[in-house]
C-alpha positions in Angstrom: 100.4 59.5 109.5 100.0 62.8 111.3 96.8 64.4 112.6 96.2 66.6 109.6 96.4 63.6 107.2 94.1 61.6 109.4 91.6 64.5 109.3 91.9 64.8 105.5 91.4 61.1 105.1 88.2 61.2 107.2 86.9 64.4 105.6 86.7 66.0 109.0 88.3 69.1 110.6 91.5 68.7 112.5 89.7 70.0 115.6 87.0 67.4 115.4 89.5 64.5 115.0 91.6 65.8 117.9 88.6 66.1 120.2 87.4 62.6 119.2 90.8 61.1 120.0 91.0 62.9 123.3 87.5 61.8 124.5 85.7 65.2 124.5 82.1 64.7 125.4 80.7 67.0 122.7 81.8 64.5 120.0 79.1 62.0 119.4 79.7 58.3 119.8 79.4 57.4 116.2 82.0 60.0 115.1 84.3 59.0 117.9 84.2 55.3 117.0 84.8 56.1 113.3 87.9 58.3 114.2 89.3 55.7 116.6 89.0 52.9 114.1 90.6 54.9 111.3 93.4 55.9 113.6 94.0 52.3 114.6 93.9 51.1 111.0 96.3 53.8 109.9 98.7 53.2 112.9 98.3 56.8 114.0 100.3 57.7 117.1 99.5 61.1 118.8 102.4 63.4 119.6 102.5 63.2 123.4 103.8 66.8 123.8 101.1 68.3 121.5 98.4 66.2 123.3 99.6 67.5 126.7 99.4 71.1 125.5 96.0 70.5 124.0 94.6 69.1 127.2 96.4 71.6 129.4 98.1 68.7 131.3 101.7 67.7 131.8 101.0 64.0 132.5 103.4 64.4 135.4 102.5 64.0 139.1 104.7 65.1 142.0 105.7 64.1 145.5 107.5 66.9 147.3 109.2 65.3 150.2 111.3 66.6 153.2 113.7 63.7 152.6 115.7 62.4 155.6 118.8 60.4 155.1 117.1 57.4 156.7 114.3 57.5 154.1 116.7 56.1 151.5 117.1 53.0 153.7 113.4 52.7 154.4 111.9 49.8 152.5 108.4 50.8 153.3 108.9 54.3 151.9 110.5 52.9 148.7 107.7 50.3 148.3 105.0 53.0 148.5 106.9 55.2 145.9 107.4 52.2 143.6 103.6 51.5 143.8 102.9 55.1 142.9 105.3 55.1 140.0 104.1 51.8 138.6 100.5 52.9 138.7 101.3 56.1 136.8 103.4 54.3 134.2 100.3 52.1 133.4 98.6 55.3 132.3 101.7 56.6 130.4 102.3 59.2 133.1 105.3 60.0 135.3 106.1 60.6 139.0 108.7 63.1 140.1 110.1 63.0 143.6 111.3 66.4 144.7 113.3 66.2 147.9 113.4 69.5 149.8 114.6 70.7 153.2 111.9 71.4 155.8 112.5 75.2 155.6 111.9 75.4 151.9 109.0 72.9 151.6 106.2 75.4 151.5 107.9 77.5 148.9 108.4 74.5 146.8 104.7 73.8 146.8 104.0 77.4 145.8 106.4 77.3 142.9 105.1 74.0 141.5 101.5 75.0 141.9 101.8 78.5 140.4 103.9 77.2 137.5 101.5 74.3 136.9 104.5 72.0 136.6 102.5 68.9 137.6 98.9 67.8 137.3 98.6 66.8 140.9 100.5 66.2 144.1 100.8 63.6 146.9 101.2 65.3 150.3 103.3 63.0 152.6 103.8 63.0 156.4 100.8 65.1 157.1 100.9 67.3 160.1 98.3 68.0 162.8 97.9 71.5 161.4 99.2 71.4 157.8 99.9 74.6 155.9 100.5 72.6 152.7 97.0 71.2 152.7 95.5 74.6 153.5 97.4 76.1 150.6 96.5 73.5 148.1 92.9 73.5 149.2 92.7 77.3 148.8 94.5 77.1 145.4 92.0 74.4 144.3 95.0 72.3 143.1 94.5 68.5 142.9 96.2 66.6 145.6 95.8 63.5 147.8 97.1 63.5 151.3 99.0 60.4 152.5 97.5 60.7 156.0 94.9 62.9 157.6 95.2 66.2 159.4 92.9 68.5 161.4 92.1 70.5 158.2 88.4 71.4 158.3 87.8 71.8 154.5 87.2 68.5 152.6 90.1 66.9 150.8 91.1 63.6 149.4 93.2 61.3 151.7 94.5 57.8 152.1 95.4 56.6 155.6 95.7 53.7 158.0 93.7 53.4 161.2 96.3 54.6 163.7 94.0 54.2 166.7 93.1 50.6 165.9 96.7 49.6 165.4 97.8 50.8 168.8 94.7 49.3 170.4 95.7 45.9 168.9 99.1 46.1 170.4 98.1 47.4 173.8 95.2 44.9 174.1 97.8 42.1 173.6 100.2 43.5 176.1 97.6 44.1 178.8 96.3 40.5 178.3 99.9 39.3 179.1 99.9 41.2 182.4 101.9 44.3 181.4 100.9 47.4 183.3 103.9 49.7 182.9 103.9 50.3 179.2 106.0 53.0 177.5 105.6 54.6 174.1 108.3 56.0 171.8 106.9 58.5 169.3 107.9 60.5 166.3 107.3 64.3 166.4 103.8 64.9 167.8 103.4 67.6 165.1 102.9 64.7 162.7 99.3 63.6 162.6 100.1 59.8 162.6 102.2 60.2 165.8 99.6 62.4 167.5 96.8 59.9 166.7 98.8 56.9 167.9 99.8 58.7 171.1 96.2 59.8 171.8 95.0 56.2 171.2 97.7 54.9 173.6 96.7 57.3 176.3 92.9 56.6 175.8 93.4 52.9 175.9 95.6 53.0 179.0 93.0 55.2 180.8 90.2 52.8 179.7 92.1 50.0 181.4 92.4 52.1 184.6 96.1 52.5 184.2 98.1 55.7 184.7 101.0 56.4 182.4 104.3 57.5 184.0 105.3 60.7 182.2 108.9 59.3 182.0 107.6 56.5 179.8 106.5 58.9 177.0 109.4 59.8 174.7 108.8 61.8 171.5 110.7 63.3 168.5 112.2 59.9 167.5 112.2 59.3 163.8 115.5 57.5 163.1 117.7 54.8 164.5 119.9 57.1 166.6 117.0 58.9 168.4 115.3 55.5 168.9 118.4 54.1 170.5 118.7 57.2 172.8 115.0 56.9 173.8 115.4 53.2 174.8 118.5 54.0 176.9 116.4 56.7 178.7 113.6 54.2 179.4 116.1 51.5 180.6 117.4 54.1 183.1 114.0 54.6 184.7 113.3 53.0 188.1 111.1 51.1 187.8 111.6 50.6 184.1 108.7 49.8 181.8 107.9 46.1 181.2 106.8 46.8 177.6 107.4 49.4 174.9 105.4 50.4 171.9 107.3 52.3 169.1 105.2 54.2 166.7 107.6 54.1 163.7 109.9 51.4 162.4 112.9 53.7 161.7 113.3 54.6 165.4 112.1 51.0 166.2 115.4 49.7 164.8 117.3 51.9 167.3 115.1 50.8 170.2 115.7 47.1 169.4 119.5 47.7 169.0 119.6 49.4 172.4 117.8 46.5 174.1 120.3 44.1 172.5 123.2 46.2 173.6 121.8 46.2 177.2 121.5 42.4 177.2 117.7 42.6 177.4 116.0 39.4 176.3 113.0 40.7 174.3 109.8 38.8 175.1 111.1 37.7 178.5 112.8 40.6 180.3 110.8 43.2 178.4 108.4 43.2 175.5 108.5 45.5 172.5 106.1 46.2 169.6 107.1 48.4 166.6 104.8 50.0 164.1 105.9 49.1 160.6 108.2 46.6 158.8 111.3 45.5 160.8 112.6 43.1 158.2 115.8 45.0 157.8 116.4 45.8 161.5 118.5 43.1 163.0 119.3 39.6 161.8 117.5 37.0 163.9 115.2 39.5 165.7 111.6 38.5 165.0 110.2 41.7 166.2 106.4 42.0 166.9 105.0 44.6 164.6 101.9 46.6 163.8 102.0 46.1 160.1 100.6 48.2 157.3 100.0 45.5 154.6 101.0 45.8 151.0 102.6 49.3 150.9 103.2 49.1 147.1 99.5 48.5 146.6 98.7 51.4 148.9 100.9 53.6 146.8 99.1 52.5 143.7 95.7 53.1 145.3 96.7 56.7 146.2 97.5 57.3 142.5 94.2 55.8 141.4 92.4 58.2 143.8 94.5 61.2 142.6 93.7 60.5 139.0 90.0 60.2 139.8 90.2 63.6 141.6 91.9 65.2 138.5 89.1 63.7 136.3 86.3 65.3 138.4 85.5 62.9 141.3 84.6 65.0 144.4 87.3 65.0 147.2 84.7 63.8 149.7 84.3 60.6 147.7 88.0 60.0 147.9 88.8 59.3 151.5 90.0 55.8 152.3 91.3 54.1 155.5 93.0 50.7 155.6 93.3 48.6 158.6 96.7 47.6 160.2 97.3 44.1 161.5 99.3 42.8 164.5 102.1 40.4 163.8 103.0 39.0 167.2 106.6 38.0 166.5 108.9 36.8 169.3 109.3 40.1 171.2 106.0 39.9 173.1 105.7 37.8 176.2 104.1 37.4 179.6 105.2 40.1 182.0 108.1 38.7 184.0 106.9 40.5 187.1 103.6 38.5 187.3 
């Protein structure tokens, strides 16, 4: 049975039946219930393309991503995306992942928004000053940011408490007698890296400890750059007694460099890495600042984005989850005490 036949059977206009099936508020409850029951009894299935056109929606959501080669081997990234995709599938909607080069990312946003190719977007790897968020806010296009930024206008975001995570790790290291602590960071243009570095510096200052500038290494976002950063720290004299790495992809390189140099982690030097290290090195029980349940986090972002599309104010859609410290075997008492 098609829509016209259903309307004829009910003795209603095709427009009224369509509006009842699609939940328009101007259709009274009694009429809507009658239409829905008749549709169910008759086995009516709406044409998804026609329904999308009628509602002015594509039922597709997008994630434009400046994809790095290392992302394809990043279980945390894949878990988040799987959570997003699964949440959308539950509502008969779809997720498209659009990998772009950094130089064309802004243009990709403009093309998708102006063409209304998707109903909403997830903005990943937010920057301290993010032109993507500024553009989407000005265009009044639905989006949720996976991470915060310094954007003044209100927007929907989901994030983890970066300051609290670093504080957990540093509190543990300081309690074990470490005073020369280094930090390996991603690009400080990324908001998560900036917040984690700021928290590190503030916590060290609060403990009355100065940070040797040589112990601060940035722009490390993959295994190779992490490996190089650790070699640089090992060449310092004196070298740090502990290292905090703010992302797990470069963390794998840091751990590899320590193994290559014969460093016994947890005894000769301590290391804590932000993020899952399950795939780093066999037998290395690396201490981590963990972001629990990444798939559930991905699903939660989609729930928030759908709520935004359906009219919930952006200011009501700002959520922060707490990281946890998993001590592992790579944290130990400072060997110099």
